[in-house]
C-alpha positions, 0 to 999 in steps of 0.5 A: 685317109686314116693313119695307123700308129705302128706302135700302141699308145702308151699308157698314161698311168705308166708315166706317172706310176714308177715302182723304183722311184717309191724305192728310192724315196724309201731308201732316201727317206730312211738315209735322212733318218739316219743322218738326222739321228747321227747329227742329233747325236753329234750336237749332243756330244758337242753340247755335253763336252761344253756342258750347255745347260740348255742341252742338259735341260732339254734331254732331262725333259726328254728322258725324265719319265723314261729314266725314272721308270727304268730305275723304278723297275730296277731298284724297286723303290721309289726313293732310291730310284728318285736319288738315282735319278738326280745322281745320273743327271749329275754324272751326265754333267760331270762326264758327258765328254764320255759319251761316244756320239757313234752311239744312241744318247739313250743307251749310254744314258741308261748305262750310266743310271745302270752303274750308279744302281749297281754301285749303290746296291753293291754298298748297301744290299750286296745280295739284291742285284747279284744277277746284274753284277754277276757278268750275265749269269742267272739267278733264279732265286733273286726275287724282290719283296713285292712292296714297290708301287711302279707308278710313273705319271704318263705324259699323255692325257688318255680319257677316264675310261682309258685311265681306268682299263690301264690302271687294272693291267697295269696293276696286274703287270706291276704285281708280276713284275714285282715277282721277277728277278731285277736282271729279268725286269731290266730286260723287259723294261728295256725291250717293250717299254723303252723300245731298245733293240737286243744288241742295245740292251746288251750293251747296256747290260754288258752281257752276251746277245744270248743272255738278253734273249734268255732273260727276256724269254724267261722273264716274259715266262715268269710273267705269264700267270700274272697277265692272263687277265690283263688285256695287252 
């Protein structure tokens, strides 16, 4: 006698494929990353408050290339950028207790560097950073002299061919960046090289979100003629 099961056999694949679990796993991963970042910020804040030298060394190693590159584009002068780089880390050590762990350390670090740059420019070259100091108002006539070289050393080790191609692209991009107002350069560097969000850029530059968007749009528009031959 043959027994016929009144219910269809369970699909073995369904026993192992559970889309909701994937969603839960993704949420768990996102939560883990957010928690890890929050814990890192808390550890940095605690270390800065007690002036931990090992923490400072680690932060310098982690952010040195990014910070120097930012200052180079902001000031257009390597010697000045290097001086401000040193002053920034001194200020971090002196005022580390002011860092708010609710925000990314990089946002606070770039804000410190920017304030030092503006203070220096205000004393030495009052007209050079008008666009940066004028509460977010545009200054389309503030053009740099086009003499600076933005050659921050890379941390990776690309092939000889990659180096050649990258150098040609960088020369075209640098040529264009040198002709942009300082506030446009800053917005483009923070957005596309540092990968900051629009809100983070607004926090660093202390301008409204709409001003950040406008600066990026105008900067890209002004840079377009210089990028036609560059393969981005």
